C-alpha positions in Angstrom: 98.0 150.8 106.4 99.0 147.5 104.9 96.4 144.8 104.2 96.9 141.1 104.6 94.1 138.8 103.3 94.1 135.2 104.4 91.8 132.9 102.3 90.7 129.9 104.2 89.7 129.6 107.8 91.1 126.2 108.7 93.8 125.7 111.3 96.6 126.8 108.9 94.9 130.1 108.1 94.1 130.8 111.7 97.6 130.0 112.9 99.0 132.2 110.2 97.0 135.1 111.7 97.8 134.1 115.3 101.6 134.2 114.7 101.3 137.4 112.6 99.7 139.1 115.5 102.2 137.7 118.0 105.3 138.6 115.9 104.3 141.8 114.1 106.0 145.0 115.4 103.7 146.7 117.9 103.9 150.0 116.0 102.9 148.3 112.7 99.5 149.2 111.3 98.1 146.2 109.5 94.6 145.4 108.4 93.8 141.6 108.7 91.0 140.0 106.7 90.1 136.3 106.8 87.7 135.0 104.2 86.0 131.6 104.7 83.3 130.1 102.5 81.7 128.1 105.2 79.5 129.5 108.0 82.1 128.2 110.5 85.8 128.2 110.9 88.0 125.2 111.2 87.8 123.4 107.8 88.6 119.8 108.5 88.5 120.4 112.2 84.8 120.6 113.0 82.9 119.1 115.9 79.2 118.2 115.8 77.1 117.9 119.0 74.0 115.7 119.1 72.2 113.5 121.7 75.1 113.6 124.2 77.8 112.7 121.6 80.6 114.8 120.2 81.5 113.8 116.6 84.4 115.1 114.5 83.5 115.4 110.9 87.2 115.5 109.8 90.3 114.8 111.9 89.4 113.3 115.3 92.6 114.3 117.2 96.0 115.9 117.2 99.4 114.1 117.5 100.7 115.3 120.8 104.4 114.9 120.2 104.6 117.5 117.4 106.6 120.3 119.1 104.3 123.1 117.8 101.1 121.6 119.2 101.5 122.0 122.9 103.4 125.3 122.3 100.3 126.7 120.6 98.0 125.5 123.3 100.1 127.1 126.0 100.1 130.4 124.0 96.3 130.3 124.0 96.2 129.5 127.7 94.1 126.5 126.8 95.8 123.7 128.7 92.9 123.2 131.1 90.7 122.0 128.2 93.0 119.2 127.0 92.0 115.6 127.0 94.2 112.7 126.0 93.3 109.4 124.3 92.6 106.3 126.3 95.2 103.6 125.5 94.2 100.2 124.4 94.6 97.5 121.8 94.2 98.3 118.1 93.2 95.4 115.9 93.4 94.2 112.3 90.3 92.5 111.0 91.4 89.6 108.7 89.8 86.3 107.9 86.7 87.7 109.7 88.6 87.8 113.0 90.2 90.6 115.1 93.9 90.2 115.5 95.8 92.5 117.9 98.4 94.8 116.3 101.4 93.6 118.4 102.5 95.9 121.2 105.9 97.4 120.6 105.2 98.1 116.9 105.0 101.4 115.1 102.6 101.6 112.2 102.6 97.8 112.3 106.5 97.7 112.0 107.9 95.6 114.8 110.4 97.5 116.9 111.8 94.4 118.6 112.1 90.6 118.1 109.5 90.2 121.0 107.0 92.3 119.1 107.6 90.4 115.9 107.2 87.0 117.6 104.0 88.1 119.2 102.2 88.8 115.9 99.3 86.4 115.0 99.1 88.0 111.6 102.1 86.5 109.9 103.6 83.1 109.5 106.8 81.8 111.1 108.3 81.9 107.6 107.3 85.6 107.3 108.9 86.3 110.7 112.2 84.8 109.6 112.1 86.9 106.5 111.8 90.1 108.6 114.9 89.1 110.6 116.9 88.8 107.3 116.8 92.7 107.2 120.0 92.7 109.3 121.8 90.9 106.4 120.7 93.0 103.5 122.7 96.2 102.9 121.0 99.4 101.7 122.7 100.1 98.4 119.7 101.6 96.6 117.1 103.4 98.7 116.9 107.1 99.7 114.1 109.1 101.3 112.7 109.8 97.8 111.9 106.2 97.1 108.5 104.6 97.9 108.0 103.3 101.4 106.3 100.2 100.1 109.3 99.2 98.0 111.6 100.0 100.9 109.8 97.9 103.5 109.1 95.0 101.2 112.8 94.8 100.1 114.1 94.7 103.6 111.3 93.0 105.6 109.5 90.9 103.0 106.2 90.9 101.3 104.1 89.1 103.9 104.5 91.5 106.8 104.0 94.5 104.6 100.8 93.0 103.1 99.3 91.6 106.2 100.4 93.9 109.0 102.1 97.1 107.9 100.1 98.2 104.8 96.7 98.2 106.4 98.0 100.5 109.2 100.1 102.9 107.0 97.4 103.1 104.2 94.9 104.0 106.9 97.0 106.9 108.1 98.3 108.2 104.8 95.3 107.5 102.6 97.2 106.0 99.7 99.1 103.2 98.1 102.3 102.5 99.9 104.1 102.0 96.6 103.2 105.5 95.5 104.1 107.2 98.8 107.6 108.4 99.4 109.6 107.7 102.6 110.2 111.4 102.8 106.5 112.1 103.2 105.7 109.3 105.6 108.5 107.8 107.8 111.8 109.3 106.6 113.6 108.1 109.8 113.4 104.5 108.6 116.2 105.2 106.0 118.3 106.7 108.7 117.8 103.7 111.0 118.7 101.3 108.2 121.8 103.2 107.2 123.1 103.8 110.7 122.2 100.6 112.5 122.2 98.0 109.7 118.5 97.1 110.3 115.2 98.8 110.8 114.5 96.9 114.0 117.9 97.8 115.5 117.3 101.4 114.7 114.0 101.3 116.6 115.7 99.5 119.5 118.5 102.2 119.7 115.8 104.9 119.8 113.4 103.0 122.0 113.2 105.6 124.7 111.6 108.3 122.5 109.0 105.8 121.2 108.2 104.5 124.7 107.8 108.1 125.9 105.2 108.8 123.3 103.6 105.3 123.3 100.7 105.8 125.7 99.2 109.3 125.4 99.9 109.9 121.7 96.9 112.0 120.8 95.0 115.0 122.2 91.6 116.6 121.8 89.6 119.0 124.0 86.7 118.7 126.4 84.3 120.2 123.9 85.9 118.7 120.8 88.5 120.0 118.3 86.2 123.0 117.4 87.0 124.3 120.9 90.6 125.1 119.7 89.3 126.9 116.6 86.9 128.9 118.7 89.7 129.9 121.1 91.9 131.1 118.2 89.0 133.2 116.9 88.3 134.6 120.3 91.9 135.8 120.7 92.0 137.5 117.3 89.5 140.4 117.8 91.4 142.6 115.4 90.8 140.3 112.5 87.9 140.9 110.1 86.3 137.4 109.9 84.2 137.1 106.8 82.4 133.8 107.0 80.0 132.6 104.3 82.3 134.4 101.9 83.9 132.6 99.0 86.9 134.0 97.3 86.1 134.2 93.5 89.3 135.5 92.0 92.7 137.1 92.8 94.3 139.3 90.2 97.7 141.0 90.4 97.5 144.8 90.2 100.9 146.3 90.2 102.5 145.3 93.5 99.1 144.7 95.0 96.3 142.1 94.5 92.7 142.6 93.8 90.8 140.0 95.9 87.2 139.6 94.8 84.6 137.8 97.0 81.3 136.2 96.3 79.4 139.3 97.3 81.3 141.1 94.4 83.3 143.2 96.9 87.0 143.6 95.9 89.7 144.3 98.4 93.2 145.5 97.6 95.8 143.5 99.5 99.5 144.0 100.0 99.8 140.3 100.9 97.6 137.3 100.2 97.9 133.9 101.9 96.0 131.0 100.2 95.5 128.5 103.0 93.0 126.5 101.0 93.0 123.2 99.0 95.0 123.0 95.9 91.9 123.0 93.6 90.8 126.3 95.1 94.3 127.8 94.5 93.9 126.8 90.9 90.4 128.3 90.6 91.1 131.7 92.2 94.4 132.3 90.4 93.3 130.9 87.1 96.8 130.9 85.7 97.6 128.4 83.0 101.3 128.7 83.6 100.9 127.7 87.2 98.6 124.8 86.3 101.5 122.8 84.9 102.6 122.2 88.5 99.3 122.7 90.4 97.8 119.8 88.4 100.4 117.4 89.7 99.0 117.4 93.3 96.6 114.6 93.9 93.9 113.9 96.5 92.1 110.9 98.0 88.5 110.6 99.0 86.7 109.0 101.9 83.3 108.6 103.5 83.2 108.6 107.3 80.2 107.7 109.5 79.4 107.9 113.1 76.8 105.7 114.7 75.7 106.4 118.2 73.8 103.8 120.2 71.7 103.7 123.3 73.9 100.9 124.4 76.7 101.1 127.0 80.3 101.3 125.7 81.2 98.4 127.9 79.8 96.0 125.3 83.0 96.5 123.3 85.9 94.0 123.6 87.9 94.7 126.7 90.8 97.2 126.2 90.1 97.6 122.4 90.0 101.0 120.7 89.2 100.0 117.1 90.4 98.1 114.0 91.8 98.3 110.5 90.5 95.9 107.8 92.9 93.8 105.9 92.3 91.3 103.2 90.0 88.2 103.5 87.3 90.1 105.4 83.6 90.3 104.7 83.5 93.8 106.1 82.9 96.7 103.7 84.6 99.4 105.8 88.3 100.1 105.7 88.6 100.8 109.4 86.6 101.6 112.6 87.4 103.7 115.6 85.5 102.8 118.8 85.3 106.5 119.6 83.5 106.3 123.0 86.2 104.0 124.2 89.2 105.9 122.8 87.8 109.3 123.7 85.7 109.3 126.9 84.6 112.9 126.5 82.7 112.1 123.2 79.9 110.2 125.0 78.3 112.1 127.9 76.4 109.0 129.2 79.0 106.4 128.4 77.0 105.1 125.5 78.6 103.4 122.4 79.8 105.7 119.6 81.7 104.1 116.7 83.2 105.7 113.6 83.6 103.8 110.3 85.8 104.8 107.3 85.2 103.9 103.6 88.1 105.1 101.5 88.6 105.4 97.8 91.0 102.4 97.9 87.9 100.4 98.8 86.9 98.2 95.8 83.2 99.2 96.4 84.0 102.9 96.8 82.2 104.2 93.7 79.1 102.2 94.6 79.3 103.5 98.2 79.8 107.2 97.2 76.6 107.0 95.1 74.5 105.8 98.0 72.2 107.9 100.1 72.9 108.5 103.7 70.2 106.0 104.6 71.8 103.3 102.3 75.2 103.9 103.8 73.8 103.6 107.3 72.5 100.1 106.4 76.0 99.1 105.1 77.6 100.5 108.3 75.2 98.7 110.6 76.0 95.4 108.8 79.7 96.1 109.4 79.0 96.8 113.1 77.0 93.5 113.3 79.7 91.4 111.7 82.7 92.9 113.6 81.1 93.5 117.0 78.0 91.3 117.0 75.9 94.4 117.8 72.5 94.7 116.2 71.0 97.7 117.9 69.6 100.7 116.0 71.5 103.9 116.2 70.1 107.0 117.9 72.5 109.2 116.0 74.0 109.0 112.5 76.5 111.5 111.0 77.9 111.1 107.5 80.8 113.1 106.1 81.8 112.9 102.5 85.4 114.0 101.8 85.4 113.8 98.1 88.8 114.6 96.6 89.7 116.5 99.7 92.4 114.4 101.4 95.9 115.4 100.0 97.9 112.4 98.9 101.7 112.8 99.0 102.8 110.6 96.2 106.3 110.4 94.6 105.7 113.5 92.4 104.7 115.7 95.3 108.1 117.1 96.4 109.3 117.9 92.9 106.0 119.6 92.0 106.0 121.7 95.2 109.6 122.9 94.6 108.8 123.9 91.0 105.5 125.6 92.1 107.3 127.7 94.8 109.8 128.9 92.2 107.0 130.0 89.9 105.1 131.8 92.7 108.2 133.6 93.9 108.8 134.8 90.4 105.3 135.7 89.3 103.5 136.4 92.7 106.2 137.5 95.1 103.8 138.6 97.9 101.3 135.7 97.6 101.9 132.6 99.7 100.4 129.2 99.5 99.9 127.3 102.7 98.0 124.3 104.1 97.8 120.5 104.0 97.8 120.3 100.2 101.4 121.2 100.2 103.2 121.2 103.6 102.0 118.2 105.6 98.7 116.6 106.4 98.7 116.5 110.2 97.3 119.2 112.3 100.7 119.7 113.9 102.2 120.2 110.5 99.5 122.7 109.7 100.2 124.7 112.9 103.9 124.7 112.0 103.1 125.8 108.5 101.0 128.7 109.7 103.9 129.8 111.9 106.3 129.6 109.0 103.9 131.4 106.7 103.6 134.3 109.2 107.3 134.7 109.3 107.4 134.9 105.4 104.7 137.5 105.4 106.4 139.6 108.0 109.7 139.4 106.2 108.0 140.6 103.1 106.2 143.5 104.8 109.5 144.6 106.5 111.0 145.0 103.0 108.7 147.9 102.1 
């Protein structure tokens, strides 16, 4: 019997096992083990239930249009549990006012002249600069260049600074000038090269964006943990070892000795490391690999939920949240009005808001050192200033994601390619997986799990 050990019980590790079970030959005898250091599965997908609220400590939703997402949900016969986001206006908070992100924009990038003209965030001069894009040829940018440099060169500094950067930085947790087009919005280069301007590219592909414009995101009636629980339920053959940290992995001939925190050692034919990059470094403890592993970087963030015994209807009509730009007295970087965007998260229709404090925040070090009680006071002041709400919360949930948010900077692709060459040479039946390497969205993690399963099966078939 062959043994496959998956380290890490997040969505990538679980999907690797899901697709292994679906695709493995029926007459193949394989022992499956999944080791997870936490008492629960899911990793960054974890729902907390308290006082009639559902709070997600990590990701709060899944991008619906990723092709692997709905495919997986159908395979799990879980479509009846789906919920879609409520649509509404997203704002940028600047000069202590909420300005609507114009309709017809993607990540703050206007997709039409009408969307550009509707913006209250940039000046008339700034709008005219955006229109100059059609006159500027692309003779220097590829998908490996920074998205910040690309957008500023063609659209101008003002719209990037005031309208695009707050949105994109909020999504990708990094400096736009250190993030590549390839790891963010690679199609922008294609639009520029094919149509002569970014806006014309959007207009030519308008149908696909309009199709996805309203119901962009999905969750489940009982939160994202419901999907994790469903995956576990349908994998009865897997030996799930929760509260089990993996301490080391040592090559032993063609096998691997995987040692856990309880001092048990399992011999594995194949190992999948679906864990953060720093965990890969620790368990392999290989100086030669560290030359590339050390090149991957992470961001940090503090997120907070505040639940109130106040009706959600107190919020601005049709609004779903805001991103903070410059010239604001708010401390937070962004806020989602969760009970408005996700009706299922508030059983009684009461107000639930989530605030984000990222390591790009000038006060981040001070905030990270605060107690939960001190952070709550900061968050309440942000709620007061942005929404004029002074009520005391009935629920507070703080999540500290310290160096746990992968950042895809310009060195990422080259480092990954070099690392995969090293692994193939030195550890041919060990596979890395997960958001540290192959994409940060849940859809990307599902796809990565599927691809990893195919690699594992290909290796096992070579015996």
